[in-house]
ZAKOLKOL-493341 format. One line per 5 residues: number of its first residue (from 1); their letters; for each residue y, z, x of N, C-alpha, C, O. Coordinates in steps of 0.02 Angstrom, whole numbers. Example, Ala and Ser with C-alpha at 12.3 -4.5 7.8 and 13.67 -1.06 7.14 Angstrom:
2
1	AS	-284/390/660/-225/390/615/-165/390/660/-166/423/712 ~ -112/354/642/-53/357/684/2/394/645/57/402/670 $
This chain:
210
1	XXXXX	-1128/-341/-482/-1103/-370/-415/-1024/-356/-437/-992/-381/-483 ~ -1005/-303/-382/-933/-292/-390/-890/-344/-360/-914/-394/-332 ~ -826/-331/-366/-771/-379/-328/-780/-390/-254/-786/-444/-226 ~ -780/-334/-227/-803/-317/-142/-861/-374/-130/-848/-420/-91 ~ -920/-373/-162/-978/-422/-140/-976/-491/-173/-1011/-538/-154 $
6	XXXXX	-924/-494/-233/-937/-564/-244/-891/-613/-200/-897/-674/-206 ~ -849/-587/-160/-799/-633/-133/-810/-620/-45/-791/-572/-12 ~ -844/-678/-25/-840/-680/55/-891/-607/80/-879/-576/132 ~ -941/-590/39/-985/-543/52/-1012/-543/125/-1030/-487/143 ~ -1019/-588/166/-1048/-601/221/-1005/-587/283/-1022/-575/341 $
11	XXXXX	-936/-592/253/-892/-582/314/-883/-511/335/-898/-462/301 ~ -854/-511/404/-839/-445/431/-771/-445/463/-749/-492/497 ~ -737/-388/448/-664/-391/472/-654/-314/491/-638/-267/453 ~ -670/-313/566/-663/-242/583/-595/-210/607/-549/-250/597 ~ -579/-164/629/-517/-136/652/-487/-173/683/-433/-196/666 $
16	XXXXX	-524/-187/746/-486/-236/789/-462/-307/778/-425/-335/818 ~ -489/-341/711/-469/-394/691/-417/-384/646/-378/-428/629 ~ -416/-315/621/-363/-299/568/-296/-285/611/-242/-298/584 ~ -296/-265/665/-245/-240/705/-219/-297/747/-162/-300/770 ~ -263/-338/755/-231/-415/794/-197/-459/737/-153/-499/753 $
21	XXXXX	-217/-453/676/-184/-507/624/-113/-507/618/-81/-455/610 ~ -86/-567/624/-20/-578/624/23/-535/571/80/-517/587 ~ 0/-520/519/50/-491/477/43/-418/480/89/-386/454 ~ -11/-382/509/-18/-316/536/24/-309/592/59/-258/594 ~ 28/-350/639/71/-343/700/143/-342/687/180/-300/713 $
26	XXXXX	169/-398/640/237/-398/633/266/-344/582/326/-335/572 ~ 213/-309/550/233/-249/515/231/-185/550/262/-136/529 ~ 189/-184/609/201/-133/649/256/-138/697/285/-87/715 ~ 272/-193/718/338/-207/761/402/-186/725/448/-156/753 ~ 403/-206/654/457/-196/607/461/-110/601/516/-82/605 $
31	XXXXX	412/-78/592/411/-19/586/436/22/637/469/73/627 ~ 421/0/690/437/34/762/511/25/766/545/74/781 ~ 539/-27/755/614/-28/759/646/-3/711/704/13/723 ~ 619/10/635/651/45/587/667/111/607/723/137/601 ~ 595/146/639/596/215/647/644/234/693/675/287/688 $
36	XXXXX	654/181/752/697/188/796/765/195/771/795/248/778 ~ 789/148/745/847/135/717/863/209/671/912/242/686 ~ 823/228/621/832/279/578/841/343/621/873/388/593 ~ 821/356/680/821/417/712/890/413/755/922/462/773 ~ 905/349/767/967/356/793/1025/361/746/1074/391/769 $
41	XXXXX	1030/339/687/1081/348/650/1077/432/629/1128/466/624 ~ 1025/453/619/1021/522/601/1057/564/660/1097/609/648 ~ 1041/549/717/1080/585/778/1140/577/779/1171/627/796 ~ 1175/521/764/1239/500/765/1274/542/705/1326/572/719 ~ 1253/545/650/1262/573/586/1281/658/611/1332/689/598 $
46	XXXXX	1224/681/647/1224/751/664/1287/770/719/1330/812/708 ~ 1280/730/777/1340/732/837/1409/725/804/1452/766/820 ~ 1422/682/765/1484/673/738/1504/700/666/1552/682/633 ~ 1447/757/645/1458/796/590/1490/743/525/1533/753/482 ~ 1459/700/535/1483/647/469/1465/668/398/1491/645/347 $
51	XXXXX	1417/712/401/1399/755/329/1466/784/302/1475/787/241 ~ 1516/807/348/1561/845/313/1609/810/296/1658/840/273 ~ 1612/745/300/1674/698/283/1668/683/202/1615/694/173 ~ 1712/664/176/1717/645/106/1673/585/78/1660/578/18 ~ 1654/549/126/1614/499/105/1545/521/75/1519/495/25 $
56	XXXXX	1522/571/109/1460/597/88/1454/647/17/1401/661/-11 ~ 1520/669/-2/1530/708/-67/1540/643/-115/1517/653/-171 ~ 1567/585/-107/1565/523/-150/1487/505/-161/1462/493/-216 ~ 1456/504/-107/1380/475/-104/1334/527/-147/1289/506/-183 ~ 1350/594/-141/1319/634/-186/1329/630/-259/1286/636/-303 $
61	XXXXX	1396/619/-265/1423/601/-334/1380/525/-370/1353/521/-425 ~ 1385/481/-325/1359/413/-342/1276/424/-352/1252/399/-402 ~ 1235/458/-311/1175/483/-328/1159/516/-392/1111/505/-428 ~ 1206/560/-403/1190/594/-458/1204/558/-519/1177/576/-571 ~ 1244/509/-518/1263/467/-586/1206/411/-603/1179/393/-655 $
66	XXXXX	1201/390/-532/1159/312/-530/1100/322/-492/1058/277/-491 ~ 1088/378/-461/1026/373/-417/956/355/-435/925/313/-402 ~ 929/391/-492/876/377/-517/857/302/-544/802/277/-534 ~ 909/272/-580/903/216/-596/903/166/-537/863/119/-536 ~ 946/177/-490/954/128/-434/877/133/-393/846/84/-372 $
71	XXXXX	860/190/-390/786/201/-352/740/158/-394/699/122/-366 ~ 745/162/-462/686/139/-495/687/69/-487/635/38/-475 ~ 745/40/-493/759/-36/-491/720/-62/-422/671/-99/-421 ~ 755/-33/-364/738/-57/-300/669/-49/-284/643/-88/-244 ~ 632/4/-315/564/21/-302/530/-40/-344/486/-73/-317 $
76	XXXXX	546/-51/-397/499/-110/-433/505/-177/-382/457/-212/-367 ~ 575/-190/-358/591/-251/-310/549/-242/-252/516/-290/-232 ~ 547/-193/-226/501/-171/-158/425/-162/-178/385/-154/-132 ~ 400/-161/-246/323/-168/-249/314/-237/-255/256/-254/-245 ~ 355/-284/-268/344/-370/-252/338/-373/-185/315/-330/-149 $
81	XXXXX	361/-432/-168/364/-451/-97/437/-462/-74/452/-503/-30 ~ 479/-426/-104/550/-412/-89/549/-348/-41/532/-294/-66 ~ 567/-352/29/578/-301/62/631/-259/72/669/-262/121 ~ 635/-215/18/709/-180/3/706/-107/24/745/-62/8 ~ 640/-101/73/651/-32/102/648/33/67/692/76/79 $
86	XXXXX	601/44/26/600/94/-44/598/158/-7/629/209/-25 ~ 553/152/56/537/221/89/601/264/109/614/322/93 ~ 636/219/150/704/231/177/759/257/112/798/304/122 ~ 756/227/57/802/241/1/778/310/-25/818/354/-41 ~ 714/318/-30/681/392/-55/702/440/-6/721/494/-30 $
91	XXXXX	705/434/57/729/483/103/801/492/99/819/551/106 ~ 839/459/92/909/464/82/924/490/5/965/535/-2 ~ 901/470/-35/907/497/-113/890/565/-109/932/602/-135 ~ 830/600/-77/804/651/-79/853/712/-64/838/770/-81 ~ 910/699/-35/964/749/-19/999/759/-73/1035/809/-74 $
96	XXXXX	998/718/-127/1048/720/-183/1019/733/-244/1054/761/-286 ~ 949/714/-261/907/706/-320/850/760/-314/825/777/-260 ~ 832/783/-374/766/829/-371/713/796/-347/694/747/-379 ~ 680/814/-288/624/784/-250/567/760/-299/546/702/-296 ~ 542/809/-347/492/796/-394/500/728/-442/457/684/-452 $
101	XXXXX	557/731/-464/585/680/-520/594/622/-464/562/573/-482 ~ 617/614/-420/626/561/-374/566/529/-357/559/468/-360 ~ 518/575/-336/446/554/-316/414/503/-375/386/449/-368 ~ 429/542/-436/391/510/-493/409/446/-511/370/401/-526 ~ 482/442/-510/529/375/-536/497/327/-477/456/284/-492 $
106	XXXXX	519/338/-406/490/297/-371/417/274/-356/411/222/-323 ~ 369/303/-373/313/290/-380/293/239/-427/261/187/-419 ~ 329/273/-493/323/222/-559/349/148/-536/312/99/-538 ~ 406/145/-518/451/83/-503/395/42/-461/375/-13/-478 ~ 375/73/-409/331/35/-354/251/4/-391/221/-47/-375 $
111	XXXXX	237/43/-431/171/17/-457/202/-37/-516/174/-91/-525 ~ 239/-25/-541/265/-84/-587/275/-136/-542/236/-183/-551 ~ 312/-143/-500/315/-201/-438/252/-228/-429/241/-287/-442 ~ 199/-180/-400/133/-209/-378/85/-235/-444/33/-267/-436 ~ 114/-216/-515/79/-250/-557/102/-309/-573/62/-351/-594 $
116	XXXXX	169/-327/-566/199/-390/-567/164/-438/-515/151/-496/-531 ~ 147/-412/-451/108/-458/-411/47/-474/-432/27/-532/-430 ~ 7/-420/-458/-61/-435/-476/-60/-480/-527/-97/-529/-525 ~ -10/-467/-589/-7/-518/-646/-2/-589/-621/-43/-632/-637 ~ 48/-600/-582/74/-674/-569/1/-700/-530/-23/-754/-547 $
121	XXXXX	-27/-664/-484/-76/-698/-445/-144/-702/-497/-188/-743/-485 ~ -149/-663/-547/-204/-664/-595/-205/-720/-626/-254/-754/-639 ~ -131/-733/-641/-123/-799/-707/-123/-866/-663/-160/-914/-677 ~ -76/-867/-603/-57/-931/-572/-109/-946/-510/-118/-1004/-491 ~ -135/-904/-486/-182/-922/-437/-165/-925/-370/-111/-903/-350 $
126	XXXXX	-211/-954/-330/-183/-968/-260/-129/-1020/-249/-92/-1006/-202 ~ -116/-1077/-281/-49/-1105/-279/5/-1057/-274/42/-1054/-225 ~ 10/-1017/-327/81/-970/-327/88/-932/-273/142/-919/-247 ~ 26/-910/-250/15/-860/-187/47/-904/-127/96/-888/-95 ~ 14/-952/-121/36/-983/-60/113/-1007/-58/139/-1020/-4 $
131	XXXXX	140/-1011/-106/214/-1011/-112/253/-963/-96/312/-971/-77 ~ 220/-904/-103/266/-844/-72/236/-801/6/268/-760/40 ~ 176/-823/17/153/-808/83/125/-850/119/104/-900/90 ~ 116/-846/183/91/-914/218/2/-907/202/-32/-858/188 ~ -14/-975/212/-106/-983/205/-140/-924/260/-187/-888/243 $
136	XXXXX	-113/-923/319/-142/-878/360/-126/-811/344/-176/-776/355 ~ -84/-781/326/-70/-720/292/-124/-704/232/-153/-650/225 ~ -131/-756/195/-168/-743/135/-248/-743/160/-290/-702/142 ~ -257/-787/196/-330/-777/212/-348/-714/260/-400/-681/253 ~ -302/-704/306/-315/-626/331/-317/-572/290/-361/-530/297 $
141	XXXXX	-271/-567/243/-288/-517/187/-339/-514/148/-363/-459/134 ~ -367/-576/120/-419/-583/88/-478/-566/136/-519/-526/113 ~ -487/-581/178/-548/-559/241/-550/-486/244/-603/-455/243 ~ -491/-457/249/-489/-375/247/-507/-343/189/-546/-295/194 ~ -483/-360/129/-503/-340/62/-572/-363/68/-607/-313/59 $
146	XXXXX	-611/-419/81/-675/-433/68/-724/-378/113/-779/-361/92 ~ -696/-353/177/-732/-308/204/-721/-240/187/-769/-202/188 ~ -658/-217/170/-633/-141/166/-634/-126/89/-650/-69/72 ~ -618/-170/42/-618/-166/-29/-548/-113/-37/-494/-115/-8 ~ -572/-72/-86/-515/-14/-106/-491/26/-64/-434/50/-67 $
151	XXXXX	-543/39/-10/-528/75/48/-459/64/72/-412/102/60 ~ -456/8/108/-390/-31/133/-346/-21/87/-296/7/108 ~ -346/-34/27/-294/-30/-15/-261/42/-19/-202/59/-18 ~ -310/73/-23/-285/156/-28/-244/172/38/-192/206/36 ~ -270/145/102/-243/168/160/-168/131/179/-124/160/211 $
156	XXXXX	-163/64/153/-98/40/146/-43/60/98/18/50/101 ~ -87/95/46/-30/117/-3/-2/185/23/53/203/3 ~ -35/219/61/-15/290/101/26/272/159/61/318/178 ~ 31/218/192/74/199/248/131/159/231/122/98/225 ~ 181/181/222/227/138/189/258/78/223/296/42/192 $
161	XXXXX	241/66/292/265/16/340/207/-34/334/211/-82/373 ~ 152/-32/290/98/-77/297/115/-127/224/142/-104/174 ~ 95/-190/232/109/-237/184/56/-231/131/12/-274/130 ~ 54/-174/78/11/-173/25/25/-222/-31/-12/-238/-77 ~ 83/-241/-18/113/-300/-75/60/-355/-69/29/-376/-118 $
166	XXXXX	52/-374/-14/-5/-431/3/-78/-426/-30/-111/-474/-52 ~ -97/-355/-29/-157/-344/-71/-163/-333/-137/-214/-323/-169 ~ -92/-334/-159/-79/-337/-229/-98/-401/-252/-130/-404/-304 ~ -85/-448/-223/-84/-523/-230/-168/-539/-226/-193/-582/-263 ~ -204/-504/-182/-272/-517/-166/-298/-491/-239/-328/-525/-281 $
171	XXXXX	-285/-439/-243/-325/-404/-309/-314/-447/-377/-360/-461/-415 ~ -267/-461/-384/-249/-510/-442/-283/-572/-433/-305/-598/-484 ~ -293/-600/-377/-320/-667/-368/-392/-656/-381/-415/-694/-425 ~ -433/-616/-355/-484/-586/-371/-515/-558/-429/-574/-546/-437 ~ -460/-547/-477/-463/-504/-524/-500/-445/-531/-545/-440/-573 $
176	XXXXX	-480/-392/-487/-506/-343/-479/-497/-297/-542/-460/-322/-584 ~ -521/-236/-559/-509/-200/-626/-445/-178/-614/-422/-155/-562 ~ -411/-192/-684/-337/-178/-681/-323/-98/-688/-270/-72/-670 ~ -376/-63/-715/-361/18/-719/-371/46/-653/-337/95/-637 ~ -410/25/-618/-412/44/-537/-357/32/-494/-326/71/-457 $
181	XXXXX	-348/-36/-504/-285/-61/-485/-226/-21/-486/-195/-9/-434 ~ -209/2/-546/-144/43/-564/-149/111/-542/-100/140/-520 ~ -207/138/-546/-221/212/-524/-218/218/-441/-196/265/-408 ~ -244/161/-419/-243/164/-337/-174/128/-309/-167/121/-248 ~ -126/106/-351/-66/95/-334/-24/151/-342/11/170/-295 $
186	XXXXX	-24/182/-402/16/242/-411/5/302/-368/55/323/-338 ~ -63/338/-358/-74/400/-319/-50/392/-256/-5/428/-234 ~ -80/339/-218/-59/338/-135/19/337/-140/45/375/-99 ~ 62/306/-177/139/299/-164/163/362/-181/212/381/-149 ~ 138/406/-231/156/453/-251/154/513/-193/198/555/-186 $
191	XXXXX	101/507/-159/95/558/-116/141/536/-53/176/580/-28 ~ 142/473/-26/190/453/15/262/475/-3/294/513/34 ~ 285/454/-54/340/469/-74/364/548/-87/417/576/-79 ~ 319/562/-104/325/656/-101/336/671/-26/382/710/-13 ~ 309/652/12/305/670/91/383/655/113/419/696/141 $
196	XXXXX	401/589/95/464/564/107/523/594/85/575/592/116 ~ 515/624/31/575/663/-14/569/731/27/622/760/37 ~ 514/757/49/510/828/73/554/814/146/599/852/162 ~ 537/761/183/559/749/243/634/730/234/673/758/273 ~ 661/688/189/728/685/177/771/755/166/823/769/195 $
201	XXXXX	743/790/125/768/858/98/787/891/163/845/910/173 ~ 739/900/209/732/938/265/787/906/317/818/945/353 ~ 800/840/321/839/805/357/919/820/327/969/831/362 ~ 915/817/255/980/834/230/999/905/238/1059/916/231 ~ 963/952/250/972/1022/262/997/1027/338/1043/1064/354 $
206	XXXXX	972/996/371/989/986/445/1058/960/463/1094/987/505 ~ 1074/901/427/1128/876/417/1195/917/388/1252/905/406 ~ 1176/965/342/1228/996/297/1238/957/237/1289/965/204 ~ 1192/915/220/1215/874/164/1181/904/92/1210/912/38 ~ 1120/917/108/1080/953/50/1091/1024/38/1061/1052/-7 $
């Protein structure tokens, strides 16, 4: 009997329940706000031709010197419960750093962060998790996992605005297979970061930065 059927096998957590969950609603609202702000900032940069100012030259030098190390550290933190906005960082950094190397470093860092969540939940159990997230969010995430299993983990991993970090806690708490967890933490984020790097490069070209 696998992890999915061992825990709450009788529960049903459909799409409508998932979308109504408080953690999903707050994540979607935050994503809409973040996207709107990002579009506004990009248009301001284009209208005022800020890319031609010395600040962007300095930014390029900074990313060339420290960019990969910074991305690695930030994505490790973002893989935990710390909301540091790694997708936005990848978009910005892609104008200055090789996109393939950037994607590899970002996905590796994020996976390490997810493994930290997994390991802490695995070792310390529910009391530790409930100090980090609310009981309501924990129960909702556990119900979602019990119904959808690895499928929902992959979907959340592919969509950067969804709180896949919560599911990492659930995987550790339920002692899901570590090899599968690492693989399904890395591959979806690699795909997502690759698309964001491609997007960032094209935005950089449009702004005259890349």
